[in-house]
C-alpha positions in Angstrom: -46.9 26.8 -6.4 -44.4 24.8 -4.4 -47.1 22.7 -2.6 -48.4 21.7 -6.0 -45.3 19.6 -6.4 -44.2 18.8 -2.8 -47.5 17.2 -1.6 -47.9 14.7 -4.5 -44.2 13.7 -4.3 -44.4 12.9 -0.5 -47.8 11.2 -0.9 -46.7 9.0 -3.8 -43.3 8.2 -2.1 -44.9 7.0 1.1 -47.6 5.1 -0.7 -44.9 3.2 -2.7 -43.0 2.5 0.5 -46.1 1.1 2.2 -47.2 -1.1 -0.7 -43.8 -2.2 -1.9 -41.7 -2.7 1.2 -39.3 -5.3 -0.3 -38.3 -3.1 -3.3 -38.0 0.0 -1.1 -35.8 -1.9 1.4 -33.6 -3.3 -1.4 -33.2 0.1 -2.9 -32.4 1.9 0.3 -30.0 -0.9 1.4 -28.1 -0.8 -1.9 -27.9 3.0 -2.0 -26.7 3.2 1.6 -24.0 0.6 1.0 -23.0 2.4 -2.2 -22.9 5.9 -0.6 -20.9 4.6 2.4 -18.4 2.7 0.2 -17.9 5.7 -2.1 -17.4 8.1 0.8 -15.2 5.8 2.8 -12.9 5.0 -0.1 -13.0 8.7 -1.0 -11.6 9.5 2.4 -8.8 7.1 1.8 -8.0 8.8 -1.5 -8.1 12.2 0.1 -5.8 11.0 2.9 -3.3 9.6 0.5 -3.3 12.5 -1.9 -2.9 15.2 0.8 0.4 13.9 2.4 2.4 16.8 3.9 0.0 19.4 2.5 -0.9 20.5 6.0 2.6 22.1 6.4 2.7 25.9 5.7 3.7 26.6 2.1 4.4 22.9 1.5 4.6 23.6 -2.3 7.9 25.5 -1.8 9.6 22.8 0.2 11.8 20.4 -1.8 14.0 17.3 -1.3 17.2 16.7 -3.2 17.5 13.2 -4.6 20.7 11.8 -6.0 20.8 10.0 -9.4 23.2 7.2 -10.0 23.8 5.2 -13.2 23.0 1.6 -12.4 23.7 -0.8 -15.3 23.9 2.2 -17.6 20.4 3.5 -16.6 19.8 6.5 -14.4 18.5 5.4 -11.0 17.1 8.0 -8.6 17.5 7.3 -4.9 15.4 8.9 -2.1 18.4 10.4 -0.3 21.7 12.3 -1.0 25.3 12.5 0.3 25.6 15.2 3.0 28.8 16.3 1.4 26.7 18.2 -1.2 25.1 20.5 1.5 27.6 23.3 1.6 28.2 23.3 -2.1 24.4 23.4 -2.8 23.8 26.4 -0.6 26.7 28.3 -2.2 25.7 27.5 -5.8 22.0 28.3 -5.4 21.4 31.5 -3.4 17.6 31.1 -4.0 17.7 28.5 -1.2 16.3 30.3 1.8 16.5 27.5 4.4 17.9 24.0 4.3 18.5 21.1 6.6 20.1 17.7 6.5 18.1 14.9 8.2 19.9 11.7 9.3 17.7 9.0 10.8 19.5 6.9 13.4 18.9 4.5 16.3 19.8 5.7 19.8 19.3 4.6 23.4 17.5 6.8 25.8 18.5 6.2 29.4 16.0 7.0 32.1 15.8 6.0 35.8 13.1 3.5 34.9 14.6 1.8 31.9 16.7 2.0 28.7 14.6 2.8 25.6 15.5 2.0 22.0 14.4 5.1 20.0 14.5 6.5 16.5 16.0 10.0 16.3 16.4 12.5 13.4 19.7 14.4 13.5 19.0 17.7 11.9 20.5 21.2 11.3 19.3 24.2 13.4 17.4 25.4 10.3 15.0 22.5 10.5 11.9 24.3 11.7 12.5 27.2 9.2 12.6 24.5 6.5 9.9 22.2 7.7 7.5 24.1 10.0 6.4 21.4 12.3 4.3 22.8 15.2 5.7 23.1 18.7 3.4 23.1 21.7 6.2 23.8 24.1 9.4 25.8 23.3 10.5 28.2 20.6 11.0 26.9 17.1 13.5 29.6 16.3 15.9 28.6 19.1 14.9 25.0 20.0 17.7 23.4 17.9 20.3 26.2 18.2 22.2 24.8 21.2 24.4 21.7 20.5 23.1 19.6 23.4 19.4 20.2 22.9 16.6 17.7 22.0 13.0 18.2 20.8 10.6 15.4 21.8 7.3 14.3 20.4 4.4 14.3 22.9 4.4 10.5 23.0 8.1 10.3 23.8 7.8 13.0 26.5 5.0 11.1 28.2 7.1 7.8 28.1 10.2 9.4 29.5 8.8 12.0 31.9 5.1 11.2 32.2 4.3 14.8 31.4 4.8 17.2 28.5 5.9 20.1 30.7 9.5 19.1 30.5 11.3 22.2 29.0 14.8 22.3 30.6 14.7 18.7 31.8 17.7 16.5 30.8 17.9 13.2 29.1 20.9 10.8 28.8 21.4 9.6 25.2 23.7 6.9 24.0 24.6 7.1 20.3 27.1 4.7 18.8 28.7 4.3 22.3 28.9 8.0 23.0 26.8 9.2 25.9 25.6 12.8 26.2 23.2 14.7 28.5 20.7 16.6 26.3 18.4 19.4 27.4 14.8 19.3 26.3 14.1 22.5 24.4 10.8 21.8 22.7 7.8 19.5 22.4 6.3 18.7 19.0 2.6 19.2 18.5 0.3 16.6 17.0 1.3 15.6 13.5 -1.3 14.2 11.0 -1.0 10.6 10.0 -0.5 11.5 6.4 3.0 13.0 7.0 6.2 11.7 5.4 8.5 12.4 8.3 7.0 11.7 11.8 9.9 12.3 14.2 10.0 10.9 17.7 12.7 13.3 18.5 15.0 15.9 16.9 18.7 16.3 17.8 21.1 18.9 16.4 24.0 17.4 14.3 27.1 17.5 16.4 30.8 18.1 15.6 31.7 14.4 15.8 28.9 13.5 13.3 30.1 16.2 11.0 33.5 14.6 10.9 32.2 11.1 10.1 32.4 9.6 6.6 28.7 10.0 6.0 29.2 13.8 6.1 32.6 14.0 4.5 32.5 11.6 1.5 30.6 12.1 -1.8 29.9 8.4 -2.3 27.9 7.8 0.9 24.2 8.7 1.0 23.8 10.0 4.6 20.1 10.7 4.7 17.7 13.4 3.4 18.4 16.9 2.3 15.4 19.3 2.4 15.4 23.0 1.5 12.9 25.8 0.9 12.7 28.0 -2.2 10.8 31.2 -2.9 8.8 29.9 -5.9 8.3 26.9 -8.3 10.2 29.0 -10.8 13.3 28.7 -8.7 12.9 24.9 -8.5 12.7 24.7 -12.3 15.8 26.8 -12.7 17.6 24.7 -10.1 16.7 21.4 -11.8 18.0 22.7 -15.1 21.3 23.5 -13.6 21.9 20.2 -11.8 24.0 18.5 -14.4 26.4 21.4 -14.5 26.4 21.5 -10.7 27.6 17.9 -10.6 30.3 18.6 -13.2 31.5 21.6 -11.1 31.4 20.0 -7.6 31.3 16.2 -7.7 34.8 14.6 -8.0 35.4 13.1 -11.4 36.3 9.7 -10.1 32.8 9.5 -8.4 31.1 10.5 -11.7 33.1 8.0 -13.6 31.8 5.3 -11.4 28.3 6.3 -12.5 27.4 8.1 -9.3 26.0 11.6 -8.7 25.9 12.6 -12.4 22.6 14.3 -11.9 20.1 15.2 -9.2 16.3 15.6 -8.8 14.6 18.5 -7.1 11.4 17.0 -5.7 8.4 18.9 -4.2 7.5 17.7 -0.7 3.8 16.9 -1.5 4.9 14.6 -4.3 7.3 12.5 -2.2 4.7 10.1 -0.8 4.0 8.3 -4.1 7.4 9.1 -5.5 9.1 7.1 -2.7 6.8 4.2 -3.6 8.2 4.1 -7.1 11.8 4.4 -5.7 11.3 1.5 -3.3 11.6 3.7 -0.3 8.0 3.1 0.8 5.1 1.0 -0.1 2.9 3.8 -1.3 1.1 3.2 -4.6 -0.6 5.8 -6.6 -2.2 3.2 -8.8 -3.5 1.3 -5.8 -5.1 4.4 -4.2 -6.7 5.4 -7.5 -8.0 1.8 -7.8 -9.6 2.2 -4.3 -11.2 5.4 -5.4 -12.6 3.8 -8.5 -14.0 1.0 -6.5 -15.9 3.5 -4.3 -17.3 5.2 -7.4 -18.2 1.9 -9.1 -19.9 0.6 -5.9 -22.1 3.7 -5.9 -22.7 3.2 -9.6 -23.8 -0.4 -9.0 -26.3 0.8 -6.4 -27.5 3.5 -8.8 -28.0 0.8 -11.5 -30.1 -1.2 -9.1 -32.3 1.8 -8.4 -32.7 2.6 -12.1 -33.5 -1.0 -13.0 -36.0 -1.5 -10.2 -37.6 1.9 -10.8 -38.2 1.2 -14.5 -39.4 -2.3 -13.8 -41.8 -1.2 -11.1 -42.7 1.8 -13.3 -44.4 -0.6 -15.7 -47.0 -1.2 -13.0 -47.6 2.5 -12.7 -48.5 3.0 -16.4 -52.2 3.2 -15.7 -51.5 5.6 -12.8 -49.6 7.9 -15.2 -52.4 7.6 -17.9 -55.1 8.5 -15.4 -53.1 11.5 -14.0 -52.6 12.8 -17.6 -56.2 12.3 -18.4 -57.1 14.3 -15.3 -54.9 17.2 -16.4 -51.4 16.5 -15.1 -48.6 17.8 -17.4 -45.5 15.9 -18.3 -43.6 18.4 -16.2 -45.7 17.5 -13.2 -45.0 13.8 -13.6 -41.2 14.4 -14.1 -41.0 16.5 -11.0 -43.0 13.8 -9.0 -40.8 10.9 -10.1 -37.6 12.9 -9.7 -38.7 13.9 -6.2 -39.5 10.3 -5.3 -36.0 9.3 -6.4 -34.5 12.1 -4.4 -36.4 11.1 -1.2 -35.3 7.5 -1.7 -31.6 8.5 -1.8 -32.1 10.8 1.2 -33.5 7.9 3.2 -30.4 6.0 2.3 -28.0 8.8 3.3 -28.7 8.4 7.0 -27.8 4.8 7.3 -24.8 5.5 5.0 -23.4 7.9 7.5 -23.7 5.3 10.2 -22.0 2.7 8.0 -19.1 5.2 7.5 -18.7 5.5 11.2 -18.5 1.7 11.5 -16.2 1.2 8.6 -13.5 3.8 9.3 -11.9 2.0 12.3 -11.8 -1.2 10.3 -10.3 0.5 7.3 -7.7 2.2 9.4 -6.7 -1.1 11.0 -6.5 -2.8 7.6 -4.6 -0.1 5.8 -2.5 1.3 8.6 -4.0 4.7 8.1 -5.0 7.3 10.6 -8.2 8.7 8.9 -10.5 10.9 11.0 -13.9 11.6 9.6 -14.0 15.4 8.8 -17.7 16.0 9.2 -17.3 19.5 7.8 -16.4 17.9 4.5 -18.3 14.6 4.7 -21.8 16.1 5.3 -21.7 18.5 2.4 -20.2 15.7 0.2 -23.0 13.3 1.3 -25.6 16.0 0.6 -24.1 16.7 -2.9 -24.0 13.0 -3.7 -27.6 12.6 -2.5 -28.6 15.3 -5.0 -26.5 14.0 -7.9 -27.5 10.3 -7.3 -31.1 11.3 -6.9 -31.1 13.2 -10.2 -29.3 10.3 -12.0 -31.6 7.6 -10.5 -34.8 9.5 -11.3 -33.9 11.0 -14.7 -34.4 8.0 -17.0 -37.4 6.5 -15.2 -39.1 9.9 -15.0 -38.5 10.7 -18.7 -39.6 7.3 -19.8 -42.8 7.0 -17.5 -43.9 10.5 -18.3 -43.9 9.8 -22.0 -46.8 7.3 -21.8 -49.8 8.0 -24.1 -53.0 7.8 -21.9 -55.2 6.4 -24.7 -52.8 3.6 -25.7 -52.2 2.6 -22.1 -55.9 2.6 -21.0 -57.0 0.8 -24.1 -54.4 -2.0 -23.7 -55.5 -5.3 -22.2 -52.1 -6.1 -20.8 -49.4 -4.4 -18.8 -47.2 -1.9 -20.6 -43.8 -2.9 -21.7 -40.5 -1.0 -22.1 -40.0 -2.1 -25.7 -36.8 -3.4 -27.2 -34.7 -0.2 -26.4 -35.7 -0.3 -22.7 -34.8 -4.0 -22.5 -31.4 -3.4 -24.0 -30.7 -0.5 -21.6 -31.7 -2.6 -18.6 -29.6 -5.6 -19.9 -26.6 -3.3 -20.4 -26.9 -1.9 -16.8 -26.9 -5.5 -15.4 -23.8 -6.3 -17.5 -22.0 -3.2 -16.1 -23.0 -4.0 -12.6 -22.0 -7.7 -12.6 -18.9 -7.0 -14.7 -17.6 -4.6 -12.0 -18.3 -7.1 -9.2 -16.7 -10.0 -11.0 -13.7 -8.1 -12.1 -13.1 -6.7 -8.7 -13.5 -10.1 -7.1 -11.0 -11.6 -9.5 -8.5 -8.8 -8.8 -8.7 -9.3 -5.1 -8.1 -13.0 -5.5 -5.0 -12.4 -7.5 -3.6 -9.8 -5.1 -4.3 -12.0 -2.0 -2.7 -15.0 -3.8 0.4 -12.9 -4.6 0.7 -11.8 -1.0 0.5 -15.4 0.1 3.2 -16.3 -2.5 5.5 -13.6 -1.2 4.9 -14.7 2.4 5.7 -18.4 1.7 8.2 -18.2 -1.2 11.6 -19.7 -1.0 14.1 -16.9 -0.4 17.1 -19.2 -0.3 17.2 -19.3 3.5 14.9 -20.4 6.4 13.3 -17.5 8.1 11.6 -19.3 11.0 13.7 -19.7 14.1 15.9 -16.8 13.2 16.4 -13.7 15.3 18.5 -10.6 14.8 20.0 -7.9 17.0 20.8 -4.9 14.9 24.1 -3.0 15.1 25.8 -4.8 18.0 28.9 -2.7 17.3 27.4 -0.2 19.7 28.3 -2.5 22.7 32.0 -1.8 22.3 35.2 -3.0 20.5 35.4 -6.3 18.5 36.5 -8.3 21.5 33.4 -7.2 23.5 31.1 -8.1 20.6 32.7 -11.5 20.2 32.3 -12.2 23.9 28.7 -11.2 23.7 28.0 -13.6 20.9 29.8 -16.4 22.7 27.4 -15.8 25.6 24.5 -16.1 23.1 25.8 -19.5 21.9 25.4 -20.8 25.5 21.6 -20.2 25.5 19.8 -23.6 25.4 18.1 -24.0 22.0 20.5 -21.7 20.2 22.3 -23.6 17.5 24.2 -20.9 15.5 25.3 -17.3 16.0 27.1 -15.1 13.5 27.5 -11.5 12.4 27.1 -9.6 9.1 25.9 -6.3 7.6 22.6 -6.9 5.9 19.4 -8.3 7.5 16.3 -9.4 5.5 13.6 -6.9 4.5 15.8 -3.9 3.7 17.2 -3.6 7.2 20.8 -3.2 8.4 23.7 -1.8 6.5 24.1 -2.1 2.7 27.3 -1.9 0.8 27.7 -2.1 -3.0 30.5 -1.6 -5.5 31.5 -2.4 -9.0 33.5 -5.6 -9.4 35.5 -6.7 -12.5 37.1 -10.0 -13.3 40.9 -9.9 -13.7 40.4 -11.3 -17.2 37.8 -8.7 -18.2 38.7 -5.4 -16.5 36.1 -3.5 -18.6 33.3 -5.7 -17.5 32.1 -4.1 -14.2 28.7 -5.3 -12.8 27.5 -3.7 -9.6 27.3 -6.3 -6.7 26.4 -6.0 -3.1 29.0 -7.1 -0.7 29.3 -7.7 3.1 31.7 -8.8 5.7 30.5 -11.9 7.5 31.6 -13.9 10.5 32.1 -17.5 11.2 29.0 -19.8 10.6 27.2 -17.1 8.5 26.2 -19.7 5.8 25.0 -22.1 8.5 23.0 -19.4 10.2 21.0 -18.7 7.0 21.0 -22.4 5.9 22.7 -21.6 2.6 24.0 -24.4 0.3 27.5 -24.7 -1.2 27.2 -25.1 -5.0 30.9 -25.3 -5.8 34.3 -24.9 -4.1 34.5 -24.6 -0.3 33.5 -22.3 2.5 35.7 -20.0 4.6 38.1 -21.8 7.0 39.9 -20.2 10.0 42.9 -22.5 9.4 43.5 -20.8 6.0 45.0 -17.4 6.6 44.1 -16.1 3.2 40.4 -16.5 4.0 40.5 -13.9 6.8 40.9 -10.4 5.4 42.3 -9.2 8.8 45.3 -11.5 8.5 48.2 -10.8 6.2 48.3 -8.9 3.0 47.9 -9.8 -0.7 44.9 -11.5 -2.3 42.3 -12.7 0.2 39.4 -15.1 -0.4 35.8 -14.3 -1.5 32.7 -16.4 -1.9 30.1 -15.3 -4.4 26.5 -16.5 -5.1 25.2 -18.0 -8.4 23.9 -14.6 -9.6 27.3 -13.0 -9.1 29.0 -15.7 -11.0 26.6 -15.1 -13.9 26.9 -11.3 -13.6 30.7 -11.6 -13.7 30.6 -13.6 -16.9 31.3 -17.1 -15.7 29.4 -19.8 -17.5 29.1 -22.1 -14.5 29.7 -21.9 -10.8 32.7 -24.2 -11.2 34.2 -21.8 -13.8 34.3 -19.1 -11.2 36.5 -21.0 -8.8 40.1 -19.7 -8.5 39.3 -16.6 -10.5 40.4 -13.2 -9.3 38.0 -10.2 -9.0 38.8 -6.6 -8.2 36.7 -4.1 -6.3 36.5 -0.8 -8.0 36.6 1.6 -5.0 39.8 0.4 -3.3 41.2 -1.6 -6.2 41.6 -4.6 -3.8 41.8 -8.1 -5.4 40.0 -11.2 -4.2 40.2 -14.9 -5.2 36.9 -16.8 -5.5 37.0 -20.0 -3.4 33.3 -20.9 -3.4 29.9 -20.3 -4.9 26.7 -20.5 -2.8 23.0 -20.3 -3.6 21.2 -17.0 -4.1 19.2 -15.5 -1.3 16.6 -12.8 -1.5 17.0 -10.3 1.4 15.1 -7.5 -0.2 11.6 -7.0 -1.3 9.9 -9.2 -3.9 9.3 -6.1 -6.0 13.1 -5.5 -6.3 15.3 -7.5 -8.5 17.4 -10.0 -6.6 20.8 -8.5 -6.0 24.0 -10.6 -6.6 26.2 -10.9 -3.4 29.9 -11.2 -2.6 30.9 -12.3 0.8 34.2 -11.5 2.6 35.2 -13.2 5.9 36.5 -11.4 8.9 37.3 -13.0 12.3 36.5 -9.7 14.1 33.4 -7.7 13.4 33.6 -4.2 11.9 31.3 -1.3 12.4 27.6 -1.5 11.4 27.5 -5.3 12.0 24.4 -7.0 13.3 24.1 -10.4 15.1 22.0 -13.3 13.9 20.8 -16.1 16.2 19.4 -19.4 15.0 17.3 -21.4 17.5 15.1 -24.4 17.6 12.9 -26.3 20.1 12.2 -23.2 22.1 9.6 -20.5 21.8 10.4 -17.1 20.4 9.6 -15.4 23.6 11.8 -17.6 25.7 14.8 -17.0 23.4 14.2 -13.2 23.4 14.0 -13.2 27.2 17.3 -15.2 27.4 19.0 -12.8 24.9 17.8 -9.8 26.8 19.1 -11.1 30.1 22.6 -11.6 28.6 22.4 -8.2 26.9 21.6 -6.4 30.1 24.6 -8.1 31.8 27.1 -7.3 29.0 25.7 -4.0 27.7 23.8 -2.5 30.7 23.8 1.0 29.2 22.2 0.2 25.9 18.6 -0.6 24.9 17.9 -4.2 23.9 16.3 -4.7 20.5 15.8 -8.1 19.0 13.7 -8.7 15.9 12.5 -11.9 14.2 13.2 -12.6 10.5 9.6 -13.4 10.0 8.6 -9.9 11.3 11.1 -8.2 9.1 9.9 -10.0 6.1 6.2 -9.3 6.8 6.6 -5.8 5.5 7.2 -7.3 2.1 3.6 -8.7 1.8 1.6 -7.1 4.5 0.5 -4.0 2.5 -0.5 -6.0 -0.5 -2.4 -8.4 1.8 -4.3 -5.4 3.3 -4.9 -4.0 -0.1 -6.3 -7.3 -1.2 -8.6 -7.5 1.8 -9.9 -4.0 1.1 -10.6 -5.0 -2.5 -12.3 -8.1 -1.3 -14.5 -5.9 1.0 -15.4 -3.7 -2.0 -16.1 -6.8 -4.1 -18.3 -8.2 -1.4 -20.3 -4.9 -1.3 -20.6 -4.9 -5.1 -21.8 -8.5 -5.3 -24.3 -8.0 -2.5 -25.7 -5.0 -4.2 -25.9 -6.8 -7.6 -27.5 -9.9 -6.1 -30.1 -7.8 -4.3 -31.0 -6.1 -7.5 -31.2 -9.3 -9.4 -33.4 -10.8 -6.8 -35.9 -7.9 -7.0 -35.7 -7.8 -10.8 -36.3 -11.6 -11.0 -39.3 -11.3 -8.7 -40.9 -8.7 -10.9 -40.0 -10.4 -14.2 -41.3 -13.8 -13.4 -44.6 -12.3 -12.2 -45.0 -10.5 -15.5 -44.4 -13.8 -17.4 -47.0 -15.8 -15.7 -49.2 -15.9 -18.9 -46.3 -16.9 -21.1 -45.5 -19.8 -18.7 -49.1 -20.9 -18.6 -49.3 -21.0 -22.4 -46.0 -22.9 -22.7 -47.0 -25.5 -20.2 -50.4 -25.9 -21.9 -48.6 -26.6 -25.2 -46.5 -29.3 -23.5 -43.5 -27.6 -22.1 -42.1 -29.4 -19.0 -41.1 -27.7 -15.8 -37.4 -28.4 -16.5 -37.6 -26.7 -19.9 -39.5 -23.6 -18.6 -37.0 -23.4 -15.7 -34.0 -23.6 -18.1 -35.6 -20.9 -20.3 -36.1 -18.5 -17.5 -32.7 -19.2 -15.8 -30.9 -18.9 -19.1 -32.4 -15.5 -19.8 -31.4 -14.2 -16.3 -27.9 -15.7 -16.5 -27.0 -14.5 -20.0 -26.1 -11.0 -18.9 -24.1 -12.4 -16.0 -22.1 -14.6 -18.4 -21.4 -11.5 -20.6 -20.5 -9.5 -17.6 -18.1 -12.2 -16.4 -16.3 -12.3 -19.7 -15.9 -8.5 -19.7 -15.0 -8.2 -16.0 -12.4 -11.1 -16.2 -10.8 -9.6 -19.3 -10.4 -6.2 -17.7 -9.2 -7.7 -14.4 -6.6 -9.8 -16.3 -5.2 -6.8 -18.0 -5.0 -4.8 -14.7 -3.5 -7.6 -12.8 -0.9 -8.3 -15.5 0.2 -4.7 -15.2 0.2 -4.9 -11.4 2.2 -8.1 -11.2 4.8 -6.7 -13.6 6.0 -4.5 -10.7 7.2 -7.7 -8.9 10.5 -9.4 -9.6 9.1 -12.6 -7.8 5.5 -13.2 -8.7 2.8 -15.8 -9.4 1.8 -16.9 -12.8 -1.4 -15.2 -13.9 -3.4 -18.5 -14.1 -6.9 -18.6 -15.7 -8.0 -20.6 -12.7 -8.3 -17.4 -10.5 -10.6 -15.9 -13.0 -12.6 -19.0 -13.9 -13.2 -19.8 -10.2 -14.5 -16.3 -9.5 -16.6 -16.5 -12.7 -18.1 -19.8 -11.6 -18.8 -18.5 -8.1 -20.6 -15.5 -9.5 -22.7 -17.6 -11.8 -23.6 -19.9 -8.9 -24.6 -17.0 -6.6 -26.7 -15.4 -9.4 -28.3 -18.8 -10.2 -29.1 -19.4 -6.6 -30.6 -15.9 -6.3 -33.1 -16.4 -9.0 -33.7 -20.1 -8.7 -36.5 -20.0 -6.1 -38.3 -17.3 -8.0 -38.2 -19.1 -11.3 -38.8 -22.5 -9.8 -42.0 -21.3 -8.2 -43.3 -20.0 -11.6 -42.1 -23.0 -13.6 -43.8 -25.5 -11.3 -47.1 -23.5 -11.3 -50.2 -25.3 -12.9 -51.1 -23.8 -16.3 -54.7 -23.0 -15.2 -53.4 -21.1 -12.2 -50.9 -19.2 -14.3 -53.6 -18.2 -16.9 -56.1 -17.3 -14.3 -53.5 -15.1 -12.5 -52.8 -13.2 -15.7 
């Protein structure tokens, strides 16, 4: 019984492959590309949507996020003040385990070198809360001793050249305090799709517990994770959070709009949530878009197969009629055509698997992912897709071909046709195929153009020739820091050196407060402020709009000298936020900072600068001058006429002389700012790859379809030319009929792309104008490629002699 179906299927399939090699190659190539694109992008979606799910019982692990009222609107932030830790555990006994996590920069001192490292300071309950694997040591006791440290495998190999280091000691310098720590554990491998990927874990010590970050309500110290028994506990806890704030947060903090509420966030949800909060670049919409691209690429290949199968099926009308005449049932024919389609997709599955192997390293490099091909999942998925695509590719041609009436087909003097309905279906499929390709291409152009705009936009300061050394307060007291910066000024090529809090690209120390003009005490916009040193404005190349800059000769300018009202400089946005109609109107006015009620007199207004991401609204700034640096200050070095590497080498040499016990870390402004556009640039490149695949598949399908269609219209061309039609008119007629669906597809694809890109660009504060040029250029390019694809086929028929065309028919 089975052989009745299997043998004809294989015989017919290999006969078609042998007689129609071009069409078979186009179908297999398109399906292989479609399957590979679908599965590759599917692996990206799986990677992004399974962040942290590898952790045991991840659904019962939560993070507490603080909610502040910014400008009257609740604003969630991805961390919390550590002052809440004890109150939280007391108020909610359903918390079984909890840990504070404070990321910090430290120096690891080894006999070979001094290493700048990132550490997580945590509570002893860390492993009970977040069950990261240990390949050496005991999770229950690894962080119980105050002078212990747990290293990742990579750090252990760097510091000791082996992972068998339990009991070995490391010297750590944190904020100028050196300590010898004992290695008590080695972390096991952690998947790439993990929110927290620690290099090392260190228990929070008594000195840290006494610091403002742990004692004050208004300072967000880091992350607070805890474990609950069930999601019901999480809902109960969330409902009680407003009352919790009223009971435990000081009223003056809540009156300032801070900590009025909290959010209990499940660990697996944090990856995309942090993207919306500005704490990461993760984008749920972007990942879903990549998944849709994979599905639509496969759909495009499927459309090719259906179109070519129905087109070639017209040539098999007499074969169908003869088989029916000889006794074949419609069921026999449906099984045969479905089987041929299944074998075709199966032939494409093998090169698809090879293409996935080739694509994954490139995709990882572009997206910054760490995707590993899980063959236990990919092979069954590929098999399932093969069956589904085979059924979809074969269903319509099989049902249509098997419906032929033998008498009508054998009696006809010409080739069978699909009729009006069949032509409409095929036209609709071409529109869908090219619409997807054109829309995707236009979207990738807009995304890449936006990334270039962000990279090159005017941020109010010159980023080239600017280097930073974060947190120089670690080297010692103010005098030591000033001496170090004086030494930097002596480097050939260095023109300006200064100190400050905030570096570009969301790096450094940030401070904000509510300020009110003395004349309008109830008007309190939130502004960011920072203490700056001499030559700060020259360092960043900022321009004075009104008033004057700080002057060491004027005692009131330096907040470390004397008492009373000191001077402040604001930017244009701050002047506007404080209610001053012009920069000049702000001069001489007094403003008051809400936290310490200190008063400041405005002496100057400078231009705005954008230190944060292009997605975030530009924040108004207030600048205070200090002749001696405070804590959390970083140094900036402006240089010219010397290479970046030469300047870094010179800075490092001085650093090692002046701060021999600390790791040197210098970063360029251009590198810090690259994080603002790099992810969008990579996303645009991935979209461009998907667009290229879609266009290639569509063009291959159009080429094969054009080849078949012009062959069928030889008689029509011969008659038209006999009646006087010129080659140009025939060529225009054929080209117009081929390009009409591409025009319709372009209009639809560009309209959809415009709506999606308008929504995407709305997430940027600084963005390009959504110009029609981007869409028109892609539309024109698609038309040109489509025209070029069918030109040679149509030109050959249009130039044929009438007698030859009629004889061929």
